[in-house]
FIMITI-274234 format. One record per residue (C-alpha): residue number from 0; residue in three letters; x, y, z. Coordinates in Angstrom, 3 decimals. Layout:
REM FIMITI-274234
   n res       c1       c2       c3
 NUM ALA        X        Y        Z
...
This chain:
REM FIMITI-274234
   n res       c1       c2       c3
   0 MET  -20.328  -11.401    8.866
   1 ASP  -17.965  -12.185    5.676
   2 GLY  -20.098  -10.013    3.386
   3 THR  -20.776  -11.869   -0.110
   4 PHE  -17.418  -10.754   -1.635
   5 GLY  -19.056  -10.013   -4.539
   6 VAL  -21.194  -13.033   -4.990
   7 GLY  -24.825  -12.235   -3.269
   8 TYR  -27.695  -14.539   -2.896
   9 LEU  -29.674  -11.344   -3.813
  10 HIS  -29.607   -9.123   -6.852
  11 PRO  -28.776   -5.547   -6.169
  12 LEU  -31.695   -3.187   -4.672
  13 ALA  -30.482   -0.036   -5.749
  14 ALA  -32.366    0.127   -8.984
  15 GLN  -35.647   -0.683   -7.175
  16 ILE  -35.055    1.521   -3.929
  17 ARG  -34.061    4.742   -6.491
  18 PRO  -37.359    5.617   -7.690
  19 ARG  -39.160    5.187   -4.695
  20 PHE  -36.810    7.149   -2.146
  21 LYS  -35.569   10.292   -2.982
  22 GLY  -33.256   11.148    0.214
  23 THR  -29.837   10.308   -0.078
  24 LEU  -29.214    7.148   -1.216
  25 ILE  -25.635    5.461   -0.315
  26 LEU  -24.871    2.157   -1.863
  27 ASN  -22.432   -0.559   -0.165
  28 SER  -21.098   -3.766   -1.023
  29 ASP  -18.696   -5.134   -2.518
  30 PHE  -17.712   -1.982   -5.013
  31 ASP  -14.278   -1.411   -6.368
  32 PRO  -13.652    2.262   -7.405
  33 VAL  -14.507    1.622  -11.013
  34 ARG  -18.030   -0.190  -10.318
  35 ALA  -19.042    2.391   -7.879
  36 GLN  -18.240    5.460  -10.278
  37 ALA  -20.602    3.548  -12.890
  38 GLU  -23.219    3.367  -10.088
  39 ILE  -22.943    6.923   -9.372
  40 ASP  -23.004    8.002  -12.884
  41 ALA  -25.866    5.934  -13.748
  42 GLY  -27.854    7.597  -10.923
  43 ALA  -28.338    4.403   -8.943
  44 GLY  -27.132    6.397   -5.444
  45 ASP  -25.550    9.426   -4.247
  46 ALA  -22.484    8.320   -2.592
  47 ILE  -20.494    4.701   -2.051
  48 ALA  -20.044    3.079    1.488
  49 PHE  -16.590    0.981    1.171
  50 GLY  -15.642   -1.024    3.985
  51 ARG  -12.737   -3.870    3.566
  52 PRO  -10.606   -1.765    1.410
  53 PHE  -10.400    0.708    4.165
  54 ILE   -8.740   -1.660    6.181
  55 SER   -5.836   -2.285    3.552
  56 ASN   -5.642    1.151    2.152
  57 PRO   -5.352    4.058    4.819
  58 ASP   -5.046    6.350    2.020
  59 LEU   -7.893    4.732    0.212
  60 VAL   -9.421    8.542   -0.619
  61 GLU   -6.308    9.464   -2.295
  62 ARG   -5.848    6.142   -4.268
  63 ILE   -9.201    6.603   -5.609
  64 ALA   -8.910   10.130   -6.571
  65 SER   -5.211    9.264   -8.172
  66 GLY   -6.574    5.993  -10.012
  67 LEU   -3.541    4.270   -7.958
  68 PRO   -4.230    0.517   -7.645
  69 LEU   -5.764   -0.421   -4.185
  70 SER   -3.325   -2.916   -1.705
  71 PRO   -5.383   -6.068   -1.297
  72 ASP   -6.255   -7.143    2.386
  73 ASP   -5.081  -10.067    4.589
  74 ARG   -8.293  -11.958    5.741
  75 GLU   -6.308  -13.952    8.342
  76 THR   -5.863  -10.757   10.378
  77 TRP   -9.855   -9.651   10.330
  78 PHE  -11.063   -9.538   13.806
  79 THR   -8.120  -10.385   15.510
  80 GLN   -7.257   -9.013   19.246
  81 ASP   -4.061   -7.428   17.615
  82 THR   -2.917   -4.809   15.550
  83 LYS   -1.559   -6.879   12.822
  84 GLY   -3.640   -6.463    9.650
  85 TYR   -5.362   -2.955   11.034
  86 THR   -2.570   -0.695   11.412
  87 ASP    0.046   -2.148    9.839
  88 TYR   -0.967   -1.554    5.836
  89 PRO    1.304    1.164    4.229
  90 ALA   -0.111    3.964    2.380
  91 ALA    0.767    4.325   -1.709
  92 GLY    4.124    4.720   -2.214
  93 GLN    5.682    3.463    1.302
  94 ASP    7.107    0.077    1.899
  95 LEU    6.728   -1.575    5.098
  96 ALA   10.038   -0.316    6.358
  97 THR    8.995    3.569    6.399
  98 PRO    8.367    4.747    9.799
  99 ALA    5.276    6.025    8.502
 100 ALA    4.154    2.527    7.410
 101 LYS    4.047    1.638   10.899
 102 GLY    2.172    4.165   11.969
 103 ASN    5.131    6.002   13.846
 104 ALA    5.260    9.219   11.741
């Protein structure tokens, strides 16, 4: 449930899968934008699936495309029964006081 946070107990399997599987290969597991691009450039996969970074970066695609830093997430708010930690992260250039950051835009 917590993922590996970059410390998996198995070696990444993409290098073993790619020569045997010719379909679209989507990689996932603790990727940041730099590592994701390196894996795509190396031909290890065709796309990267991001999970946790989307929680704290509602504009993840724009941030990656623009080379902006990613906001860290607040692990204490994961799997709660509230919206805190899911809908209150601001987009790049916004702060928590703006209506758009609060989801009221």
